[in-house]
N, C-alpha and C positions, 0 to 999 in steps of 0.2 A: 431555616427551612423547616416547615411544619411536617408532621408525620404523614399527612395526606400527600405532601409533595415528595417526601423521601421514599415511600413505598414504590410508587411507579418508577421513580428514577433508579432505584435499586434493581427492579426487574429489567429495565432497559439496559443497565450496565451488565447484567448477567447475559442478556441476549447478545450484546455486542462482543462480550468476552468470548462466548461460545463460537460465534461466527469467526472472529479473528483467530481464535485457537485452532479452529478447523482449517483455516487458511494456512496458519503457521506450521501445523504438524505435517503438512504435505512435503515441506522443503527437504527434510532429511530422508524421506521414504521414497519419493517418486523415482529417483534414479534406480533403485533396486527393483521397483515394479517394471521399469523399462527393461532391465536386464532379464527379469523373469519371463517377460513376454517376447524376448528376443528382438526388441525394437532398438532404435538408434537415438542419438542425442537430438536429431532433427525432430523426431516425434516428441521427445521430452520438451523441446522448445515450443512446439505446437500446443501441447497440453497446458503449459503454463500461460502461453499467450492467449489461448481461447478464453480462459477465465477472465483475464483483464479486458479482453475485447467485449465480452458480454456485459461487463460492468460499464464500460464506456457507452455501449449502445442503450442500455436499459435503465441506468440510474436516473437520468432525467425523466424518463417515462414514469417510473415508480413514484418519483417526487411529485409530479403533476397529478398522478392518480390519487395520491394520498390527500391532496387538497380537495378532491371530489368525493371520495368514499370514506375518508377518515384514516387515522394513523394505525389504530389497532388491527384492522383487517390486513393491512399490508405487512405489519410486523409478524402476525401469526402465519400468514401465507408464506412469507419469506423464510421463516424458521422451519416450517414443515417442508418446504421445497428444498431447503439446504440439507435437512435430515435425509430426505429421499436420495439426494445426490451422494451423500456420504455412504449410505447403504449400498447404492449401486457400485461405488468404487470398491467397497469391501468384498462384494460377492462377484465382482467382474471375472468372467471366464474367457472373454474375447477382448481384444485390444480396443475395438470400437466402443465398448461399454465404458472404458475410461474417458473417452471423449464425451460421451453422453453425460457422464457424471460431472465433468468439469464445466460443460455448457450449463447444466442445471445449477451447479453451485454458484457460478458467476451470475447467472440470471436472477436467481432467487436471493442470493446473498446481497446483491445490490439493492434489493427492496428494503432491507432492514435499516441500513445506515441513514438514508434520507428521511425515512419515516420516523426513526428514533430522534434524529436531530430536530425535525419539525415538531415532534411531541414535546421535547424540552422547551422549544420556543413557545408552544401553546400554553404550557403549564407554569412558566416562570416569568417573573417580572424582569424588566430590563436590568435592574440592579443585580438580580440573582442568576441571570442567564449565563453569564460567563462562568460562574461556579458550576452550574449544571453541565454545560458543555465540557468544562475541564474534567469533571468526573467521568463523563462519557468517553472522552479521549483517553483518560487514564486506564479505563477498563479495556479499551481497544489495544492500547500499547502493551498492557499486561498479557492479553491473549496472544499477541504476536510474539512476545518474548518467551512465554512458557510453552507455546504450541510446539515448536521444534523439539523441546526437551521431552514433552509428553509423547510426541510421535516416536522419537528415537527410543525411548524406554519401552513403550508398549509394543514396538516392532520386534523386541526381543522374544515376545511370545509368538507373534506371526505378523506378517506384513498387513493383514486385514484388520488386526485388533485396533489400531489407532482410529480407523475410519468407522468401525462399529461403535467405539466409545464416543466419537464426535457425533455420529448419527443419533445415538440414544440421548446425548446431552442436548442436542438441538430439538429433538422431539419433546423432551420434558419441558424445555424452555418455551416451546410453542404452546403446549397445553396450559402451562401456568399463565402465559400471556393471554390466551383465549379466555380463560376462566376468571382471572383476577386483575388483569390490567384494564383500568377504566379508559374509555375513549376520551381523548383530549380536545377533539375538534367537534363542537356542537353542530347540529344540522344547519342552523341558521347562518353559520360562518363558512359552510362548504361551498365550493364553486360548482355551479351546475355545468359550465362549459369551460374547459381549459385549452387555451390556444397552444398548439404544438410549436416547439422552437427547433429550428434547424441548427444543430450543433456545428455543422461544417461551415455554414455561412457565418455564424458567430466567430468561429475560430479564425476563418480567413480574414474577417474584418479586424479582429484583435491583433493578429500577427503583423498587420500593416499599420498599426497604430504605434504610438511611442512606447507602449509596453511590450511590443512584439519581441524585442530581443530577450527580455526576461522570460517570456513564454518559451522561446527556443532554449533558454538555459534550464528551465524546468524540465523540458523534454530531455535534455542532455543528462541531467542528474538522475532522472527516472530511468533512462536508458542504461546508465552505468550500473545502477543498483539491480535492475532486472537481469542485465548481462552477468553480473557477479553471482547473484543468487541462483539463476537457472542452472548453471553448470557447476556450481561449487560441489554439490553432492556427488555428481558423476566424476568430476575431477578428482575428488578425494578418494573415490572408489578405485579409479583406474591408476592413479599415481601412488597412493599410499595404502590402498586396500582397507580403508576404514569401514566400520560397520555403521548402521543407522544411529545407534546410541552415541557413538563418537562424533558423528556429524551433528547430531542433535545438540550435544553438549557445546560444541563450538558455536552453533547458531544461537543458543541461549546466551552464551557469554557475550557474543557480539551484540545481541539485542540489549543486554544490560548496559554495555558500554554506550550504545546509541541512546538509550533512555536517559542515562546519567548526563551525557553530553547535552541532550536537548533540554533536560530539566535544570541543569546548573551552569553549563558553560556558555550556551548561546547568548543568553541575556547579558551576561557580564562582558563577553567579548564584543558584542555589538555596541554596548554602551561605551566601552573603552576605545574601540578602534573604528566603529561604524560598519554598516553593512558591506560597503565596498571592499574594505580590507579583509573582512571575514570571509566573504565570498571568494576572493582571490586565494586566500590561504587555504580554505577547505577544498577548493578545486585542486590545488597543488597536492594536498595531502591525499585526496582520492586517487589522483593519477599515480603518485608514488606507491600507494597501497596496491594498485593493480600490478605495477612493475615488480615489486619485491615479493608479491605472492608467488610469482614464478620461480623465485629463488629459495622458497621454503623447502626444508629437507627433513623435518621431523614434526611430531605433534605440536611441540611448543612453538616452533617457528611458524607453523600454520596458524596457530591461535594468535600469535603476535601480529602477523601480517594482515589477517582478516580483521582483527580489532582496529588496526591502523586505518584500513579502508573504511570501515563502518564509522569510525570516529570522524573522518573527513566528510563522509556523506551525511551523517546525522547532523553535523553542524551546518552543512551547506543548505539543506532543504529549508529549515525555518528561516535562515538568513535571507535566502532568495525570496521566500514568501513574505517576509517582513518588508523587503525592498519593494516587492510587487504591490503590497497593500498600501504603501505610502504613495505609490504612483497611481493607484486606482481611483483616488478622489472619492466621489459620491457613488461610484459603481462597484462597491465592494462585493455585493452578492454575485453579480454577473461575472466579475473577474475571478473570484474564488471558484465559481463553478467551472469556468474555463480552465483554471489551474488544475482542477481535478480531472477534467477531460484530457488535458495534455499529459498529466501524470499517467493516466491509463494507456494512452497511445505510446508513451515511452516504454511502459512495461511490455506492451505487445511487441514492438519492434526490437527491444533489447532481448527479450526471450527468444524470438524467432531467429535473430541473427546469431545469438550465442550458440543455440543448438546446431545451426548450420555450420558455423566456423569450427566447432568442436570436432565435427566429423573429419575435417581436414587436418587439424592439429589441436591437441588439447590446450596449448598455450595461446592459440590465436585469439580466442575471445578476450582474454586478459590484455593482450597486446592492443586490440582494437579499442577496448575499454579505456586503456591508458591514453591512447591517441585522442579519443573523444574528450576526455577530461582535460588534457593539455591544450587541445585545440580550443575548447571552451574557455580555458584560462587566457589564452592569447586574445581571443575575440572579446572577452569581458574587459581585459585591460585596455584594448583599443576603444571599446564602447565608452568606458568610464573616462578615458582621456578626452574623447570627443565631447562628452557631456561637460567635463570640467572646462574645456576651452570655450564652450558656449555659455558657461556660467549657470548651468542647471544643477538642481539638487532634487533628490527623490521626493522630498516632502512638498516640493513646490510644483510638481508635475502632475498631469492628469492624462488619461487615455483619450 
């Protein structure tokens, strides 16, 4: 990779790191904001869900718009908008301002990712594209991992400090992108008119196709993760009286476990046992993690149980996506786009239901999460058995 290719890629990596860090640092702090404003876990679920819902609605729009106006304007606008959202959260004096912040963060944050990925596709050859996408993915994963730790540590000064930090970081990244990031899409390659795509029609058609069950499975794993993350901070506050730095440390640790699992375990496990067995095993592990989380009684058992859940979920996601990719045939782009939409919907439903259930009983979200994981396990076993009886294999199927 030449220097002219490395410099823009590095700037894109910084942008994605800042956005994902800003998303991650919310996790350990939001429950304490809720307590400070006298709100309930239902509002907590809504605050988390509205972010994912805005991503679901607007990510396809931003992607199509970048084909028309170029990648650089979308990246800069997305970063400036994300910065404004973080500042609003930091200076919020009314509860409705938190909702405005989360809506803006989801709306503008969703502009950066599709534009950045399209930028990499514009500027790299097919041989180097995988490397570029991998580096972009690594910066995103690093942001999600360190974000909760940064948020928990800065919250020791004040609850607003992490959001001020994220706001300034996003502002500087936006300015640098505006001044020094070259445009990757020349005028002659831009689309003058872009046909809108109805996501809901696409999703309905997909769930009725042979890949429909896998998309339901994607929804289930996303639901489980959102369910867990939404109420973990408030669960730790109410049950164990942990502070933001303690919650942040646990989330960083689980993020590291997940990153190691995805980077070193998934490939080896799928090569040795195949996607089918890995999916079944990771569903079992995720369900068990939900159940034993309710049995944790001190800091170390909380760490052990959360790491077990994240280990299962971290192995499950790429295994399901690998399975889905094999069945996608020549429709990889459309199917992966649908995969992202389904993930966002799972995040919305998981967050909303977790917040509602916590109001009734703090253990109920984990109980429901375990039920969804074990129900998915049973349904997957049945689906695989049916496919085996029909002599089908993932690599030979198409949607």
